[in-house]
C-alpha positions as CSV (number, residue, x, y, z in Angstrom):
1,X,-12.9,18.7,13.9
2,X,-9.6,17.5,12.6
3,X,-8.5,18.7,8.9
4,X,-8.2,15.4,7.6
5,X,-12.4,14.7,7.5
6,X,-12.3,17.4,4.6
7,X,-9.6,15.3,2.6
8,X,-11.4,12.1,1.6
9,X,-9.3,10.3,3.6
10,X,-10.1,8.7,7.2
11,X,-7.2,6.6,8.6
12,X,-7.7,5.0,12.2
13,X,-4.7,4.6,14.5
14,X,-4.9,1.0,16.6
15,X,-1.6,1.5,19.0
16,X,-0.2,-0.6,21.8
17,X,0.4,1.1,25.1
18,X,1.8,0.7,28.7
19,X,3.4,3.0,30.7
20,X,4.6,5.5,27.7
21,X,3.9,9.1,29.2
22,X,7.3,10.2,27.8
23,X,6.4,9.3,24.2
24,X,3.1,10.5,24.8
25,X,2.8,14.2,23.3
26,X,5.5,13.4,20.4
27,X,3.3,10.2,19.4
28,X,0.2,12.8,19.7
29,X,2.3,15.8,17.0
30,X,2.6,12.2,14.6
31,X,-0.9,11.0,14.9
32,X,-2.3,14.8,14.5
33,X,-1.0,14.6,10.9
34,X,-2.9,11.9,9.6
35,X,-5.4,10.1,12.0
36,X,-9.4,10.4,12.3
37,X,-9.4,8.0,15.4
38,X,-6.9,6.8,17.5
39,X,-7.7,3.8,19.6
40,X,-5.0,3.2,22.4
41,X,-5.2,-0.5,23.4
42,X,-3.5,0.1,27.0
43,X,-2.4,-2.9,29.4
44,X,-3.5,-1.1,32.5
45,X,-0.5,1.3,32.8
46,X,-0.1,2.7,36.1
47,X,1.5,6.0,34.7
48,X,0.1,9.2,33.3
49,X,-0.3,7.7,29.7
50,X,-4.0,7.4,29.8
51,X,-4.5,11.0,31.7
52,X,-2.1,12.9,28.9
53,X,-3.8,10.9,26.2
54,X,-7.0,11.9,27.0
55,X,-6.4,15.6,27.1
56,X,-5.9,15.4,23.2
57,X,-8.3,17.6,21.2
58,X,-7.0,17.6,17.8
59,X,-8.6,14.0,16.8
60,X,-10.7,12.0,18.2
61,X,-9.1,9.5,20.7
62,X,-10.3,6.3,22.6
63,X,-9.0,4.2,25.5
64,X,-9.5,0.0,24.8
65,X,-8.4,-1.2,28.0
66,X,-7.3,-4.7,28.4
67,X,-5.6,-7.0,31.1
68,X,-2.6,-9.0,31.0
69,X,-2.2,-10.1,34.5
70,X,0.9,-7.2,34.5
71,X,2.5,-9.6,32.0
72,X,4.3,-8.9,28.6
73,X,2.6,-11.7,26.6
74,X,3.3,-11.6,22.7
75,X,0.3,-13.6,22.3
76,X,-2.0,-11.3,23.2
77,X,-0.6,-8.5,21.6
78,X,-0.2,-11.0,18.4
79,X,-4.1,-11.6,18.9
80,X,-5.2,-7.7,19.5
81,X,-2.7,-6.8,16.1
82,X,-4.3,-9.7,13.8
83,X,-7.6,-8.5,14.9
84,X,-8.3,-5.3,17.0
85,X,-8.6,-3.5,13.6
86,X,-11.2,-5.2,12.3
87,X,-13.8,-2.6,14.1
88,X,-12.8,-0.1,11.4
89,X,-14.4,-2.3,8.6
90,X,-16.4,-0.4,6.4
91,X,-15.3,3.1,8.3
92,X,-12.4,4.2,7.4
93,X,-9.8,4.2,4.1
94,X,-7.0,2.7,6.0
95,X,-5.9,1.2,9.5
96,X,-2.3,2.1,11.4
97,X,-1.6,-1.1,13.9
98,X,1.3,0.1,15.8
99,X,3.3,-0.2,18.9
100,X,3.6,3.2,20.7
101,X,7.3,4.1,19.8
102,X,6.4,3.4,16.2
103,X,5.6,6.7,14.6
104,X,4.4,7.1,10.5
105,X,5.3,9.8,8.8
106,X,5.6,11.5,5.0
107,X,6.4,15.0,4.2
108,X,3.1,15.1,2.2
109,X,1.6,12.4,4.2
110,X,-2.5,13.1,2.9
111,X,-1.2,13.3,-0.5
112,X,0.4,9.4,0.1
113,X,-2.8,8.3,1.2
114,X,-4.8,10.1,-1.7
115,X,-2.4,8.7,-4.0
116,X,-3.0,5.2,-2.1
117,X,-6.7,5.4,-2.1
118,X,-6.8,7.0,-6.0
119,X,-4.8,4.1,-7.1
120,X,-6.1,1.0,-5.5
121,X,-3.4,0.7,-3.1
122,X,-4.3,-1.4,-0.4
123,X,-1.2,-2.3,1.8
124,X,2.4,-0.4,2.4
125,X,5.5,-1.3,3.6
126,X,7.3,1.7,4.7
127,X,11.0,2.6,4.9
128,X,12.3,2.2,8.3
129,X,14.9,4.2,10.5
130,X,15.5,2.9,14.1
131,X,15.9,6.6,15.7
132,X,19.0,6.7,18.0
133,X,19.8,9.6,20.5
134,X,22.4,10.0,23.4
135,X,19.4,12.0,25.6
136,X,15.9,11.6,25.9
137,X,15.1,14.5,24.0
138,X,12.8,17.8,25.6
139,X,9.3,18.1,24.3
140,X,9.2,20.7,21.2
141,X,6.8,21.9,19.0
142,X,8.7,20.1,16.0
143,X,7.6,16.2,15.3
144,X,10.4,14.1,16.9
145,X,12.6,13.4,13.5
146,X,13.1,17.3,13.4
147,X,15.0,16.9,16.7
148,X,16.6,13.6,16.8
149,X,17.7,13.3,13.1
150,X,20.3,10.1,13.4
151,X,18.4,6.9,12.2
152,X,19.8,3.5,11.6
153,X,17.8,1.9,8.4
154,X,16.4,-1.3,9.2
155,X,14.3,-2.7,6.7
156,X,14.2,-6.3,7.4
157,X,13.0,-5.5,10.2
158,X,10.3,-3.1,9.0
159,X,6.1,-3.7,9.5
160,X,3.3,-3.6,7.3
161,X,1.3,-1.5,9.7
162,X,-0.8,0.7,7.1
163,X,-3.6,-1.2,4.9
164,X,-6.8,-1.0,4.1
165,X,-9.1,-2.9,6.4
166,X,-12.0,-3.1,3.8
167,X,-9.6,-4.8,1.4
168,X,-7.2,-6.7,3.8
169,X,-9.3,-9.5,5.2
170,X,-6.7,-10.9,7.4
171,X,-3.2,-9.4,8.1
172,X,-2.0,-12.4,9.8
173,X,1.1,-10.8,11.8
174,X,3.6,-13.5,13.2
175,X,5.1,-12.8,16.7
176,X,6.6,-9.3,16.5
177,X,4.5,-8.4,13.6
178,X,7.5,-7.9,11.5
179,X,6.6,-10.7,8.8
180,X,2.9,-11.4,7.8
181,X,0.8,-12.8,5.1
182,X,-2.2,-10.5,4.3
183,X,-4.7,-12.0,2.7
184,X,-7.7,-10.1,0.7
185,X,-6.8,-7.9,-2.1
186,X,-3.2,-7.2,-1.4
187,X,-1.6,-4.1,-3.9
188,X,1.4,-2.7,-2.4
189,X,2.0,1.3,-2.4
190,X,4.6,1.5,-4.8
191,X,6.0,4.7,-4.2
192,X,8.7,5.2,-1.3
193,X,7.8,8.5,0.3
194,X,6.4,7.1,3.4
195,X,8.3,6.3,6.5
196,X,8.3,4.3,9.5
197,X,10.2,6.0,12.7
198,X,10.9,3.6,15.8
199,X,11.9,5.4,18.7
200,X,13.1,2.9,21.1
201,X,16.7,3.9,21.4
202,X,16.1,7.5,22.8
203,X,19.5,7.5,25.0
204,X,20.6,4.3,26.7
205,X,19.2,5.1,30.1
206,X,15.6,5.2,28.4
207,X,16.7,1.5,26.7
208,X,18.2,0.0,29.9
209,X,14.8,1.1,31.9
210,X,11.9,-0.1,29.6
211,X,14.5,-3.2,29.3
212,X,14.3,-4.0,32.6
213,X,10.4,-3.1,33.0
214,X,9.9,-5.7,30.3
215,X,12.0,-8.0,31.6
216,X,10.3,-8.0,35.2
217,X,6.7,-8.5,33.4
218,X,8.1,-11.3,30.8
219,X,5.2,-14.1,30.5
220,X,5.8,-18.1,30.4
221,X,4.9,-17.6,26.7
222,X,7.5,-15.1,25.7
223,X,10.2,-16.8,28.0
224,X,9.1,-20.3,26.6
225,X,9.3,-19.0,23.2
226,X,12.2,-16.9,23.3
227,X,9.9,-13.7,22.6
228,X,11.7,-10.5,23.6
229,X,14.5,-12.3,24.6
230,X,17.0,-9.0,23.7
231,X,15.0,-8.1,27.3
232,X,16.9,-10.4,29.2
233,X,20.4,-9.4,27.7
234,X,23.3,-8.2,30.6
235,X,23.0,-4.4,30.3
236,X,26.6,-4.3,28.9
237,X,25.4,-6.5,25.7
238,X,22.5,-3.8,25.4
239,X,24.7,-0.7,25.4
240,X,27.3,-2.2,23.1
241,X,24.3,-2.8,20.6
242,X,23.8,0.9,21.1
243,X,27.0,2.1,20.5
244,X,27.7,0.3,17.8
245,X,24.3,0.6,15.8
246,X,24.4,4.7,16.7
247,X,28.1,4.9,14.9
248,X,26.5,3.4,11.5
249,X,23.3,5.9,12.0
250,X,22.4,8.5,8.8
251,X,21.2,11.8,8.7
252,X,17.1,10.8,8.0
253,X,16.8,14.4,6.4
254,X,18.8,12.7,3.1
255,X,16.1,10.4,2.4
256,X,13.0,11.5,3.4
């Protein structure tokens, strides 16, 4: 049984997935800190993501498969992010609606969630760091930010991915989910103890391989709306951006 069941705070995590086997063990460790249930919206992954996920025993995990005709389609992503979490209405205190490379963290995540619940706070805009590494990490028992300590604070591109599904009636994410217009009883978490670590930049090689995969799957909808346009950049532009941002990273341990 997940220890969280004894904490009077229930959290359902909804996460989008496509070929994320390299990140699976790291993300499982983050979810184990607070999740009651994890619902993986899998876009018919062709690697071992699903097999690895289903081996998890620390909390309940369920695979929700959907078909996008092998396209990266932000219209489908947007529909899922704005609606799939409604399955948890009346069943939990909070939901997390995230991409697979996004990890919610706090030094005392149960305590912060309890604080939100006790003070009727219904939504959180966590402090975000884009995490950077020169080499893709080897899995360890430590949480990933204990292995990769450098991050770039990027609050203007943060996400309101933690909220109470019983009080927020509509989250109304825009494409990319970096902005939203929540409707309902909207009361923001008023501390700075919850963080979002974005693990996209785990080496230049990792980025270039992911961008190539995304680029080859871009839907006509994405191309016409220039959604995910960064995936079409020349490799050198992505490399230059990585190196420039890496030079500006800070040690996240100084902030958490």
